[in-house]
TIVEX-684793 format. One record per residue (C-alpha): y negated, z negated, x negated. Coordinates in pm, whole numbers, plus 50000, padded with zeros to 5 digits. Layout:
BEGIN
> Y,Z,X
> Y,Z,X $
...
This chain:
BEGIN
> Y,Z,X
> 48991,47827,52306 $
> 49313,47735,52275 $
> 49380,47343,52234 $
> 49536,47338,51936 $
> 49265,47520,51761 $
> 49022,47242,51840 $
> 49279,47018,51627 $
> 49263,47226,51340 $
> 48888,47244,51328 $
> 48857,46867,51381 $
> 49107,46849,51109 $
> 48902,47079,50862 $
> 48548,46883,50960 $
> 48694,46544,50878 $
> 48678,46661,50482 $
> 48350,46751,50360 $
> 48519,46917,50082 $
> 48704,47141,50288 $
> 49111,47248,50297 $
> 49359,47504,50306 $
> 49516,47593,50659 $
> 49806,47761,50680 $
> 49934,47870,51040 $
> 50188,48086,51186 $
> 50150,48488,51230 $
> 49968,48556,51525 $
> 49841,48225,51621 $
> 49504,48340,51692 $
> 49345,48292,51327 $
> 49082,48562,51407 $
> 48967,48350,51724 $
> 48989,48009,51526 $
> 48752,48131,51260 $
> 48517,48261,51518 $
> 48487,47919,51671 $
> 48450,47756,51327 $
> 48170,47998,51247 $
> 47991,47919,51590 $
> 47947,47553,51458 $
> 47754,47671,51130 $
> 47392,47541,51150 $
> 47148,47789,50938 $
> 46942,47463,50793 $
> 47276,47379,50603 $
> 47239,47709,50389 $
> 47415,48030,50389 $
> 47794,48074,50489 $
> 47988,48367,50259 $
> 48325,48484,50417 $
> 48557,48665,50140 $
> 48861,48835,50132 $
> 48834,48985,50496 $
> 48996,49305,50553 $
> 48870,49557,50787 $
> 49064,49462,51091 $
> 48983,49075,51058 $
> 48620,49156,51023 $
> 48638,49343,51343 $
> 48843,49076,51531 $
> 48602,48774,51380 $
> 48274,48971,51420 $
> 48325,49095,51768 $
> 47951,49114,51896 $
> 47840,49258,51528 $
> 47613,48945,51486 $
> 47698,48868,51130 $
> 47560,49061,50823 $
> 47771,49215,50569 $
> 47664,49275,50222 $
> 47783,49569,50025 $
> 47708,49737,49700 $
> 47441,49996,49855 $
> 47242,49694,49931 $
> 46947,49651,49741 $
> 46934,49328,49511 $
> 46607,49194,49685 $
> 46782,49238,50016 $
> 47112,49031,49896 $
> 46882,48770,49772 $
> 46692,48755,50111 $
> 47018,48724,50301 $
> 47143,48431,50084 $
> 46838,48234,50094 $
> 46837,48303,50499 $
> 47116,48046,50618 $
> 47302,48318,50779 $
> 47686,48406,50806 $
> 47776,48701,50559 $
> 48073,48914,50480 $
> 48076,48986,50106 $
> 48307,49121,49856 $
> 48436,48903,49567 $
> 48327,49157,49297 $
> 47957,49174,49437 $
> 47894,48787,49465 $
> 48054,48724,49102 $
> 47799,48959,48955 $
> 47503,48808,49144 $
> 47616,48454,49049 $
> 47638,48549,48689 $
> 47300,48736,48682 $
> 47162,48447,48864 $
> 47035,48665,49160 $
> 47235,48391,49378 $
> 47061,48029,49416 $
> 47379,47856,49446 $
> 47216,47534,49627 $
> 47145,47788,49930 $
> 47523,47838,49962 $
> 47640,47577,50206 $
> 48019,47689,50233 $
> 48287,47952,50181 $
> 48541,48087,50436 $
> 48795,48210,50246 $
> 49087,48446,50404 $
> 49412,48558,50287 $
> 49460,48230,50073 $
> 49816,48342,50003 $
> 49657,48624,49750 $
> 49501,48380,49534 $
> 49570,48256,49178 $
> 49388,48075,48911 $
> 49275,48386,48751 $
> 49160,48554,49054 $
> 48776,48624,49093 $
> 48756,48426,49404 $
> 48849,48113,49180 $
> 48630,48213,48942 $
> 48326,48215,49236 $
> 48454,47868,49383 $
> 48438,47721,48996 $
> 48099,47832,48942 $
> 47957,47745,49268 $
> 48118,47381,49244 $
> 47993,47340,48908 $
> 47635,47349,48994 $
> 47671,47269,49418 $
> 47873,46972,49459 $
> 47827,46969,49825 $
> 47986,47300,49859 $
> 48275,47303,50104 $
> 48560,47572,50084 $
> 48792,47638,50373 $
> 49107,47882,50296 $
> 49309,48013,50558 $
> 49644,48208,50553 $
> 49880,48332,50836 $
> 50144,48440,50603 $
> 50366,48127,50528 $
> 50665,48305,50346 $
> 50398,48471,50059 $
> 50254,48105,50046 $
> 50590,47972,49924 $
> 50694,48262,49697 $
> 50681,48128,49297 $
> 50659,47800,49174 $
> 50435,47562,49390 $
> 50207,47834,49492 $
> 50046,47627,49745 $
> 49959,47344,49513 $
> 49839,47596,49255 $
> 49581,47772,49514 $
> 49459,47392,49604 $
> 49394,47339,49240 $
> 49214,47664,49193 $
> 49003,47585,49487 $
> 48940,47232,49398 $
> 49052,47112,49720 $
> 49303,46828,49808 $
> 49417,46881,50146 $
> 49690,47132,50294 $
> 49684,47176,50678 $
> 50014,47325,50789 $
> 50017,47461,51185 $
> 50372,47642,51218 $
> 50497,47749,51578 $
> 50683,47428,51600 $
> 50423,47200,51595 $
> 50386,46962,51868 $
> 50044,47063,51972 $
> 50104,47411,51922 $
> 50443,47412,52116 $
> 50303,47226,52409 $
> 50020,47417,52430 $
> 50190,47751,52440 $
> 50470,47660,52652 $
> 50278,47488,52938 $
> 50241,47806,53145 $
> 50477,48056,52972 $
> 50476,48436,53095 $
> 50740,48578,53310 $
> 50972,48734,53004 $
> 51255,48971,53109 $
> 51453,49052,52779 $
> 51622,49403,52792 $
> 51922,49471,52541 $
> 51991,49831,52553 $
> 52283,49971,52380 $
> 52307,50207,52123 $
> 52474,50548,52131 $
> 52815,50545,51942 $
> 52663,50785,51670 $
> 52361,50549,51609 $
> 52628,50242,51579 $
> 52826,50458,51328 $
> 52512,50504,51140 $
> 52403,50159,51161 $
> 52737,50027,51031 $
> 52751,50310,50733 $
> 52401,50232,50632 $
> 52481,49855,50628 $
> 52773,49949,50421 $
> 52606,50150,50174 $
> 52337,49877,50125 $
> 52624,49636,50078 $
> 52768,49844,49800 $
> 52436,49873,49619 $
> 52376,49509,49622 $
> 52733,49441,49478 $
> 52621,49683,49195 $
> 52308,49500,49147 $
> 52477,49164,49128 $
> 52703,49313,48856 $
> 52385,49337,48597 $
> 52377,48986,48609 $
> 51978,48979,48576 $
> 51906,48887,48940 $
> 51932,48570,49131 $
> 52247,48636,49324 $
> 52178,48402,49633 $
> 51854,48627,49723 $
> 52055,48982,49720 $
> 52194,48972,50103 $
> 52166,49232,50341 $
> 51956,49005,50577 $
> 51679,48986,50287 $
> 51697,49349,50227 $
> 51573,49402,50582 $
> 51222,49272,50489 $
> 50960,49452,50271 $
> 50917,49121,50070 $
> 51287,49218,49938 $
> 51142,49461,49707 $
> 50896,49248,49570 $
> 51151,48966,49500 $
> 51379,49187,49309 $
> 51107,49348,49080 $
> 50930,49016,49031 $
> 51287,48925,48884 $
> 51336,49235,48671 $
> 50960,49300,48571 $
> 50999,49084,48230 $
> 51325,49286,48150 $
> 51245,49610,48317 $
> 51215,49828,48001 $
> 51564,49717,47885 $
> 51720,49789,48233 $
> 51954,50115,48246 $
> 51838,50394,48479 $
> 52118,50317,48716 $
> 51975,49954,48784 $
> 51630,50094,48815 $
> 51746,50354,49060 $
> 51933,50093,49290 $
> 51592,49925,49330 $
> 51436,50208,49460 $
> 51782,50318,49677 $
> 51770,49961,49872 $
> 51397,50046,49989 $
> 51536,50397,50097 $
> 51832,50221,50285 $
> 51603,49972,50427 $
> 51377,50273,50581 $
> 51689,50412,50726 $
> 51774,50121,50932 $
> 51418,50081,51049 $
> 51389,50471,51145 $
> 51685,50461,51306 $
> 51570,50232,51594 $
> 51256,50356,51583 $
> 51233,50726,51593 $
> 51462,50999,51774 $
> 51746,51186,51655 $
> 51570,51481,51522 $
> 51309,51321,51353 $
> 51560,51101,51186 $
> 51768,51393,51108 $
> 51466,51561,50928 $
> 51393,51270,50720 $
> 51739,51259,50605 $
> 51704,51613,50510 $
> 51400,51536,50289 $
> 51616,51274,50121 $
> 51927,51492,50054 $
> 51677,51752,49891 $
> 51480,51498,49676 $
> 51742,51241,49571 $
> 52095,51426,49550 $
> 52098,51403,49191 $
> 51973,51107,49092 $
> 52053,50856,49355 $
> 52314,50594,49345 $
> 52372,50554,49736 $
> 52410,50887,49801 $
> 52739,50920,49623 $
> 52873,50589,49782 $
> 53189,50681,50026 $
> 53014,50569,50349 $
> 52709,50752,50300 $
> 52875,51069,50408 $
> 52886,50922,50778 $
> 52528,50870,50764 $
> 52453,51259,50765 $
> 52747,51347,50969 $
> 52665,51119,51259 $
> 52280,51195,51248 $
> 52340,51575,51259 $
> 52629,51537,51533 $
> 52342,51371,51720 $
> 52133,51682,51727 $
> 52371,51977,51727 $
> 52705,52058,51660 $
> 52868,52321,51461 $
> 53228,52465,51489 $
> 53483,52712,51637 $
> 53464,52781,51975 $
> 53818,52729,52032 $
> 53819,52337,51924 $
> 53780,52096,52148 $
> 53566,51806,52034 $
> 53366,51547,52225 $
> 53001,51614,52180 $
> 52827,51410,52472 $
> 52592,51601,52664 $
> 52737,51934,52779 $
> 52433,52124,52972 $
> 52214,52191,52679 $
> 52507,52250,52448 $
> 52638,52546,52728 $
> 52318,52677,52706 $
> 52248,52708,52346 $
> 52600,52845,52293 $
> 52515,53132,52472 $
> 52200,53191,52257 $
> 52440,53136,51944 $
> 52696,53445,52093 $
> 52367,53665,52139 $
> 52295,53642,51762 $
> 52673,53695,51670 $
> 52643,54056,51859 $
> 52379,54137,51638 $
> 52651,54140,51360 $
> 52597,53797,51227 $
> 52889,53668,51006 $
> 52974,53400,51218 $
> 53103,53629,51478 $
> 53388,53701,51305 $
> 53483,53344,51253 $
> 53428,53242,51635 $
> 53166,52963,51519 $
> 52929,52858,51778 $
> 52630,52619,51734 $
> 52603,52379,52043 $
> 52280,52174,52108 $
> 52340,51804,52123 $
> 51970,51654,52131 $
> 52075,51276,52214 $
> 51808,51100,52349 $
> 51710,50770,52260 $
> 51843,50511,52504 $
> 51546,50339,52512 $
> 51333,50641,52654 $
> 51526,50625,53000 $
> 51508,50221,53011 $
> 51127,50277,52957 $
> 51090,50489,53224 $
> 51318,50315,53454 $
> 51095,49990,53409 $
> 50781,50198,53490 $
> 50936,50297,53781 $
> 51071,49966,53886 $
> 50662,49827,53837 $
> 50550,50135,54053 $
> 50788,50057,54314 $
> 50714,49693,54321 $
> 50328,49762,54346 $
> 50382,50000,54599 $
> 50611,49747,54786 $
> 50357,49474,54766 $
> 50042,49663,54863 $
> 50236,49779,55202 $
> 50315,49408,55271 $
> 49969,49291,55199 $
> 50061,49071,54920 $
> 49924,49044,54555 $
> 50068,49216,54314 $
> 50171,49125,53937 $
> 49802,49093,53827 $
> 49572,48882,54027 $
> 49507,49094,54333 $
> 49469,49399,54120 $
> 49756,49656,54253 $
> 49652,49894,53978 $
> 49653,49638,53669 $
> 49691,49777,53344 $
> 50052,49805,53160 $
> 50041,49790,52779 $
> 50301,49954,52576 $
> 50342,49814,52235 $
> 50499,50032,51945 $
> 50544,50001,51601 $
> 50336,50314,51496 $
> 50139,50572,51656 $
> 50388,50851,51655 $
> 50616,50638,51879 $
> 50333,50602,52120 $
> 50268,50962,52135 $
> 50618,51034,52194 $
> 50614,50765,52486 $
> 50295,50926,52627 $
> 50473,51249,52612 $
> 50778,51111,52789 $
> 50584,51033,53091 $
> 50397,51373,53086 $
> 50652,51590,53016 $
> 51004,51446,53022 $
> 51270,51332,52784 $
> 51445,51666,52734 $
> 51139,51866,52691 $
> 51004,51620,52418 $
> 51335,51646,52254 $
> 51308,52013,52272 $
> 50981,52056,52126 $
> 51101,51796,51822 $
> 51404,52044,51816 $
> 51182,52361,51773 $
> 50961,52202,51492 $
> 51255,52107,51322 $
> 51394,52482,51317 $
> 51046,52599,51242 $
> 51011,52373,50939 $
> 51343,52588,50813 $
> 51160,52904,50855 $
> 50896,52758,50614 $
> 51159,52664,50354 $
> 51284,53000,50353 $
> 50965,53143,50273 $
> 50921,52936,49974 $
> 50928,53134,49645 $
> 51248,53307,49568 $
> 51294,53066,49249 $
> 51393,52799,49497 $
> 51652,53043,49685 $
> 51846,53087,49362 $
> 52045,52750,49432 $
> 52173,52833,49790 $
> 52343,53145,49705 $
> 52670,52929,49633 $
> 52620,52649,49833 $
> 52824,52345,49794 $
> 52799,52204,50124 $
> 52495,52120,50366 $
> 52699,51849,50580 $
> 52870,51697,50299 $
> 52592,51572,50046 $
> 52580,51928,49884 $
> 52967,51899,49803 $
> 52923,51597,49580 $
> 53178,51374,49799 $
> 53527,51515,49872 $
> 53590,51578,50240 $
> 53855,51423,50487 $
> 54187,51610,50411 $
> 54263,51909,50610 $
> 53932,52012,50609 $
> 53825,52069,50257 $
> 53934,52453,50284 $
> 53687,52510,50542 $
> 53386,52306,50413 $
> 53156,52526,50211 $
> 53210,52829,50461 $
> 53150,52619,50776 $
> 52813,52471,50603 $
> 52710,52807,50483 $
> 52732,52991,50843 $
> 52580,52653,50964 $
> 52286,52692,50769 $
> 52245,53077,50825 $
> 52275,53015,51221 $
> 51991,52733,51187 $
> 51795,52987,51025 $
> 51859,53254,51245 $
> 51777,53028,51544 $
> 51440,52892,51351 $
> 51335,53252,51279 $
> 51386,53367,51661 $
> 51174,53096,51756 $
> 50901,53166,51510 $
> 50911,53522,51637 $
> 50879,53452,52008 $
> 50581,53186,51902 $
> 50407,53444,51748 $
> 50473,53706,52047 $
> 50374,53494,52339 $
> 50072,53325,52203 $
> 49878,53421,52527 $
> 50135,53288,52769 $
> 50032,52948,52906 $
> 50263,52643,53012 $
> 50167,52641,53372 $
> 50416,52874,53535 $
> 50708,52695,53353 $
> 50747,52448,53619 $
> 50770,52656,53881 $
> 51047,52896,53762 $
> 51224,52572,53659 $
> 51559,52661,53842 $
> 51563,53018,53692 $
> 51707,52895,53381 $
> 51629,52665,53079 $
> 51598,52948,52817 $
> 51359,53158,53003 $
> 51124,52830,53033 $
> 51165,52719,52664 $
> 51088,53085,52549 $
> 50744,53052,52768 $
> 50652,52695,52609 $
> 50706,52789,52280 $
> 50352,52875,52145 $
> 50232,52572,52261 $
> 50498,52411,52075 $
> 50419,52561,51751 $
> 50058,52466,51795 $
> 50096,52065,51902 $
> 50238,51905,51597 $
> 50257,51566,51577 $
> 49876,51481,51461 $
> 49851,51114,51466 $
> 49525,51084,51639 $
> 49365,50761,51751 $
> 49522,50564,52049 $
> 49222,50362,52085 $
> 48950,50648,52252 $
> 49026,50511,52597 $
> 48830,50785,52771 $
> 49021,51053,52570 $
> 49357,50874,52664 $
> 49252,50846,53040 $
> 49160,51207,53074 $
> 49518,51314,52883 $
> 49681,51076,53111 $
> 49512,51201,53437 $
> 49530,51557,53376 $
> 49917,51539,53347 $
> 50115,51741,53588 $
> 50222,51504,53854 $
> 50481,51735,53979 $
> 50665,51749,53649 $
> 50674,51364,53643 $
> 50795,51343,53972 $
> 51063,51575,53828 $
> 51121,51378,53552 $
> 51201,51058,53746 $
> 51415,51218,53989 $
> 51625,51344,53719 $
> 51689,51007,53582 $
> 51670,50772,53872 $
> 51794,51010,54124 $
> 51585,50844,54361 $
> 51316,50957,54605 $
> 50978,51116,54481 $
> 50731,50857,54324 $
> 50420,50894,54186 $
> 50270,50664,53919 $
> 49926,50587,53857 $
> 49939,50681,53480 $
> 49562,50563,53400 $
> 49716,50238,53411 $
> 49936,50271,53088 $
> 49774,50206,52793 $
> 49964,50249,52460 $
> 49915,50007,52129 $
> 50036,50076,51762 $
> 50093,49776,51638 $
> 50043,49871,51267 $
> 49667,49920,51365 $
> 49655,49518,51336 $
> 49363,49538,51635 $
> 49385,49277,51916 $
> 49371,49464,52235 $
> 49494,49205,52472 $
> 49164,49023,52541 $
> 48973,49394,52559 $
> 49260,49516,52819 $
> 49355,49235,52985 $
> 49709,49378,53064 $
> 49901,49264,53376 $
> 50235,49377,53241 $
> 50338,49441,52877 $
> 50639,49637,52731 $
> 50722,49537,52386 $
> 50895,49849,52283 $
> 50936,49744,51931 $
> 50948,49354,51901 $
> 50727,49192,51652 $
> 50696,48831,51593 $
> 50301,48826,51519 $
> 50239,49019,51879 $
> 50465,48779,52045 $
> 50277,48476,51953 $
> 49944,48697,52031 $
> 50077,48741,52386 $
> 50142,48348,52405 $
> 49799,48310,52330 $
> 49654,48531,52540 $
> 49841,48390,52832 $
> 49779,48034,52727 $
> 49388,48116,52748 $
> 49448,48276,53087 $
> 49683,48005,53251 $
> 49611,48135,53618 $
> 49704,48518,53530 $
> 50024,48623,53635 $
> 50201,48799,53330 $
> 50524,48997,53278 $
> 50671,49079,52971 $
> 50940,49312,52871 $
> 51153,49303,52556 $
> 51337,49601,52465 $
> 51605,49524,52214 $
> 51890,49775,52096 $
> 52173,49527,52124 $
> 52363,49441,51813 $
> 52157,49621,51629 $
> 51959,49536,51283 $
> 51651,49538,51514 $
> 51765,49197,51686 $
> 51870,49082,51339 $
> 51548,49130,51162 $
> 51343,48978,51465 $
> 51556,48661,51435 $
> 51558,48654,51083 $
> 51189,48690,51045 $
> 51172,48382,51288 $
> 51441,48198,51028 $
> 51226,48304,50734 $
> 50894,48181,50889 $
> 51054,47806,50990 $
> 51241,47790,50603 $
> 50867,47864,50481 $
> 50735,47594,50680 $
> 50996,47358,50591 $
> 50944,47413,50225 $
> 50559,47376,50247 $
> 50605,47054,50418 $
> 50856,46944,50145 $
> 50595,47053,49893 $
> 50294,46862,50066 $
> 50534,46536,50033 $
> 50564,46580,49692 $
> 50243,46750,49542 $
> 50039,46591,49297 $
> 49657,46674,49262 $
> 49454,46457,49001 $
> 49160,46265,49196 $
> 48922,46372,48892 $
> 49017,46730,48932 $
> 48653,46849,48974 $
> 48522,46706,48621 $
> 48871,46813,48443 $
> 48836,47136,48555 $
> 48458,47266,48626 $
> 48452,47263,48253 $
> 48155,47409,48060 $
> 47830,47350,48273 $
> 47903,46948,48281 $
> 47721,46731,48068 $
> 48004,46572,47937 $
> 48042,46773,47637 $
> 47708,46673,47491 $
> 47814,46307,47539 $
> 48123,46361,47345 $
> 47936,46515,47080 $
> 47672,46230,47062 $
> 47962,45975,47050 $
> 48161,46152,46782 $
> 47846,46186,46564 $
> 47798,45747,46587 $
> 48141,45755,46394 $
> 48060,45716,46033 $
> 48440,45762,45928 $
> 48422,46120,46025 $
> 48083,46199,45873 $
> 47914,46048,46152 $
> 47552,46261,46212 $
> 47669,46598,46084 $
> 47841,46753,46377 $
> 47628,46977,46579 $
> 47689,47103,46936 $
> 47885,47414,46906 $
> 47697,47727,47029 $
> 47821,47910,47289 $
> 47969,48259,47268 $
> 47827,48531,47480 $
> 47996,48854,47573 $
> 47827,49161,47750 $
> 48072,49274,48027 $
> 48072,49594,48248 $
> 48033,49563,48581 $
> 48333,49771,48647 $
> 48553,49482,48439 $
> 48515,49268,48739 $
> 48785,49427,48927 $
> 49019,49246,48663 $
> 49083,48896,48607 $
> 48966,48892,48232 $
> 48599,48790,48263 $
> 48742,48493,48489 $
> 48987,48388,48165 $
> 48660,48412,47938 $
> 48460,48209,48147 $
> 48743,47958,48147 $
> 48753,47957,47768 $
> 48391,47844,47780 $
> 48207,48181,47676 $
> 47908,48292,47854 $
> 47960,48638,48068 $
> 47654,48894,48078 $
> 47723,49139,48359 $
> 47544,49474,48283 $
> 47633,49854,48358 $
> 47742,49996,48028 $
> 47773,50387,47907 $
> 47990,50305,47607 $
> 48267,50024,47617 $
> 48380,49762,47838 $
> 48318,49431,47629 $
> 48037,49403,47373 $
> 48169,49097,47139 $
> 47908,49146,46872 $
> 47619,49404,46746 $
> 47916,49612,46549 $
> 48217,49547,46792 $
> 48273,49737,47095 $
> 48616,49675,47303 $
> 48787,49944,47537 $
> 49011,49758,47780 $
> 49313,49940,47892 $
> 49641,49801,48119 $
> 49925,49992,48087 $
> 49881,50219,48398 $
> 49540,50284,48291 $
> 49619,50396,47954 $
> 49895,50643,48082 $
> 49625,50784,48303 $
> 49360,50792,48044 $
> 49557,50984,47812 $
> 49659,51236,48088 $
> 49313,51316,48194 $
> 49174,51317,47848 $
> 48924,51060,47918 $
> 49023,50800,47642 $
> 48951,51062,47391 $
> 48602,51097,47497 $
> 48555,50688,47530 $
> 48696,50635,47170 $
> 48462,50939,47040 $
> 48154,50763,47202 $
> 48249,50403,47088 $
> 48277,50566,46676 $
> 47961,50684,46727 $
> 47777,50421,46809 $
> 47962,50115,46683 $
> 48088,50029,46351 $
> 48431,49847,46463 $
> 48538,50042,46771 $
> 48862,49842,46938 $
> 49099,49991,47159 $
> 49257,49665,47359 $
> 49595,49745,47521 $
> 49675,49480,47760 $
> 50006,49400,47874 $
> 50080,49192,48204 $
> 50205,48835,48147 $
> 50505,48850,48370 $
> 50599,49181,48217 $
> 50752,49294,47894 $
> 50566,49331,47599 $
> 50690,49659,47519 $
> 50632,50007,47595 $
> 50998,50124,47622 $
> 51292,50032,47471 $
> 51399,50096,47104 $
> 51667,50346,47226 $
> 51414,50560,47370 $
> 51145,50566,47093 $
> 51252,50895,46908 $
> 51181,51038,46537 $
> 50933,51302,46627 $
> 50613,51360,46770 $
> 50637,51489,47124 $
> 50354,51558,47360 $
> 50492,51344,47622 $
> 50552,51046,47439 $
> 50326,50761,47439 $
> 50374,50637,47110 $
> 50290,50995,46984 $
> 49948,51009,47168 $
> 49865,50698,47002 $
> 49940,50789,46673 $
> 49736,51113,46712 $
> 49459,50918,46846 $
> 49446,50684,46538 $
> 49467,50938,46278 $
> 49183,51122,46462 $
> 48977,50815,46462 $
> 49037,50629,46145 $
> 48797,50354,46222 $
> 48970,50276,46551 $
> 49127,49941,46556 $
> 49403,49916,46815 $
> 49496,49531,46934 $
> 49756,49454,47131 $
> 49747,49154,47388 $
> 50034,48991,47577 $
> 49837,48825,47825 $
> 49487,48786,47988 $
> 49494,48448,47809 $
> 49599,48596,47464 $
> 49304,48856,47501 $
> 49073,48565,47552 $
> 49191,48420,47203 $
> 49159,48745,47053 $
> 48808,48772,47124 $
> 48746,48416,46994 $
> 48859,48502,46683 $
> 48689,48855,46683 $
> 48362,48695,46748 $
> 48402,48413,46466 $
> 48119,48440,46205 $
> 47965,48742,46412 $
> 47613,48790,46547 $
> 47569,48758,46931 $
> 47548,49084,47099 $
> 47202,49213,47208 $
> 47192,49292,47571 $
> 46916,49550,47586 $
> 47009,49710,47312 $
> 47381,49745,47447 $
> 47250,49867,47768 $
> 47076,50170,47631 $
> 47367,50292,47403 $
> 47477,50592,47524 $
> 47213,50673,47807 $
> 47046,51014,47754 $
> 46635,50948,47631 $
> 46414,51109,47885 $
> 46141,51140,47588 $
> 46337,51294,47350 $
> 46449,51093,47008 $
> 46238,50803,46951 $
> 46254,50638,46601 $
> 46476,50345,46573 $
> 46609,50411,46928 $
> 46972,50380,46956 $
> 46989,50636,47182 $
> 46898,50886,46953 $
> 47143,51091,46777 $
> 47190,50992,46404 $
> 47406,51254,46311 $
> 47539,51602,46433 $
> 47887,51545,46540 $
> 47966,51931,46549 $
> 47837,51952,46199 $
> 48062,51646,46067 $
> 48359,51778,46244 $
> 48309,52120,46082 $
> 48240,51936,45745 $
> 48572,51719,45718 $
> 48772,52060,45795 $
> 48626,52252,45501 $
> 48893,52232,45194 $
> 48846,51966,44940 $
> 48658,51743,45190 $
> 48834,51421,45249 $
> 48804,51074,45452 $
> 48703,50936,45135 $
> 48412,51179,45018 $
> 48268,51316,45330 $
> 48042,51021,45403 $
> 47885,51059,45027 $
> 47810,51475,45134 $
> 47637,51347,45456 $
> 47437,51123,45258 $
> 47346,51353,44977 $
> 47317,51693,45216 $
> 47073,51713,45494 $
> 47252,52045,45643 $
> 47535,52233,45580 $
> 47310,52515,45434 $
> 47217,52295,45181 $
> 47560,52215,45068 $
> 47641,52590,45048 $
> 47387,52646,44781 $
> 47514,52340,44560 $
> 47665,52438,44219 $
> 48004,52336,44093 $
> 47899,52043,43885 $
> 47681,51889,44178 $
> 47972,51937,44413 $
> 48221,51757,44157 $
> 47956,51444,44141 $
> 47960,51436,44540 $
> 48332,51504,44572 $
> 48454,51250,44309 $
> 48647,51516,44111 $
> 48627,51889,43966 $
> 48923,51974,44140 $
> 48820,51912,44491 $
> 48480,52090,44401 $
> 48600,52390,44289 $
> 48849,52440,44607 $
> 48504,52399,44821 $
> 48342,52649,44583 $
> 48617,52899,44567 $
> 48632,52866,44959 $
> 48251,52895,45013 $
> 48217,53217,44782 $
> 48545,53409,44868 $
> 48490,53751,45002 $
> 48622,53846,45366 $
> 48777,54153,45434 $
> 48599,54433,45603 $
> 48688,54728,45836 $
> 48631,55048,45681 $
């Protein structure tokens, strides 16, 4: 355990109530919690761990010694775990239900460990749990942790509100620049080599164009005057949290925004991905992503019409291939593969292609990511250094281990697989495979139904955004023709590849290396069947046995050829088994497991850098070398530096908040509320005042609400409990909330309402409520921070349309006349509405509510609520008969036992039941009418 972890634990143990710890990302939070759990004594009671993600649970419980409570575990097993004094992982939903049903003895719980505290609020289920436990167990401690400081400062006084909802008083801040942390981590730093890789000219052009487009979109956003201008910077736009910032500001007025503003929010997210993918993926994958964007967003996006966006598509295409006239002199980078492919296109032109007459050729460029060559150079350098030290008899870069593990950290698994292929197959081979997959996807596009092909009869231009933006002067006349021939050439090459892939399925890859000097075209033809089969399936990179087999069985001759190709040096064999790949998005800590001696950070990440520092401080005697690969003058560097600045700024803000924070000393008595004995004392004191009719006031009876178990995914039960209502959690077949024996409520959020209408589920739910309850209620609940409106007034039409939510609600109300629709602005407004609806109503019966809607196994039982009181189909048929209305059909049901009896009644009796001679005559004429027969 690192030294500053001991300081954090000692600070936490000083306060018996607990505290909130906020530390920098990557500073070993799972190890800190594991050390804290090791101090737990079972005699104190059980320790519950809440809000742990699967990756956090794996990192904390390395030896699988802690139990987990899931929904599959029976109630008596859960009770035995609660009372055993053990450390238990549990979800908030199960715990709150067990607390409300009193299955969990609160005195048997010693404390709670809360992870991801930045996601808490005063209406969250975790706050509900803490309030119930602290109200009956004042000795309970709560220790909350968060490693996302920037999320802890989003919103007004968020850290203070988190402390209040957990009934805590101490906030512990541990940034990277804290004295103990910096001294501990900088005592024995690893050897760091920072390599700045220059980007290619086309990559620089794409990056510049994307930033220009992003800046243009941000300027458009500023014109709306509805977003805080300070947050609208390109630097902030590099982070995912930027979308949350903008949406949080626009949500209350989202329904009043125009389509252009809404599209700008989506476009900024797309542009951020374009910048991220530029540094992460190869040229062909990037072009494929751009093609999908052009197909899906060309008609509604704003960014695609900005002038600079033309350069993004044009430069991305030039990184992969060039299509032009054979006589034109153009600078196209790599010439060797271009000349090879030019011959292939010329062969196609002999077959009568239209491009032959115009002298057009397609030249392959297949620009390789600059980092690939540097990555292979690093591996070569490490191998040479190890061989040299082995010959000299010295220790290599690991503690006497000449074959120390080399760990390569990438952002995603796709990059890991590509780098592994670069080692085993070579850069050019990997690019060739991606290129052929790209061409094969063109064939699949052509195989789509003909209705999609009609658009391509008169193409507006493929390289210039489908002809939306005018081209540079002098080239406008030949844009459409070149684009058409370009597309035709791509499709023709793709069809040839697909034919070769189908015709040569039996050819193996083995002979291709031996015939390396006979021509690249033949080599590619022999390998095409393998390319068609090995798509980028993102298999797990953590099965070490499989990985070692794959790397160990790689063709070493090919690997020698690759190194000779790039380094022009002597043949060199590398221990491929020592290279391991790690995807940062998996959130798994592999440093302690693999114990690497060399780490190559291919995609820099601030959290992983801190993990490396922790790993080195825990192993001070181990020699560790770390390579950082950055693209020079790229947004990759800018994003990394901005993440450091953003974290430091968040901690500075938290330090200021901590100095100004005001938390009441008696907040436990103030907020623990309902179960405290102060209420009865207040009533007794008021009864002594004769001027207020002393002795007449009685203690108010606590309201009860039966709540469906599934509703504990929302925060409404928490708010109802805060209002002083007694919550009874049961499994309900009909409704979500039972307020009284006659009032049943089906609660719908806005998103759930739309989905329920689409699936037809809402109709059956309202039908069941109408069958068993006198007052069925549909509660439509809006979010507090969003607009209290479905749509703007301009979007509401006069006609009934099948796609309009207003039309659907109107039809629902017409079909179920007894249905009451209640609109609620927020959770707190819903609680007040429930209190009003329950006034002067009897309390609901729990046993009766559970039986409603459940099929009876013993048939119809007298006075059983599950029995069908009437035939629904017969009633629906009756209400559709001529002359039967909403005002008279109930009288008919009371007087007639079945439809056959109704059909035999005379007109005079029908007039009595239906309230008039006219309605009776209409029904009698309908029943007596003759129907035509076929002769």
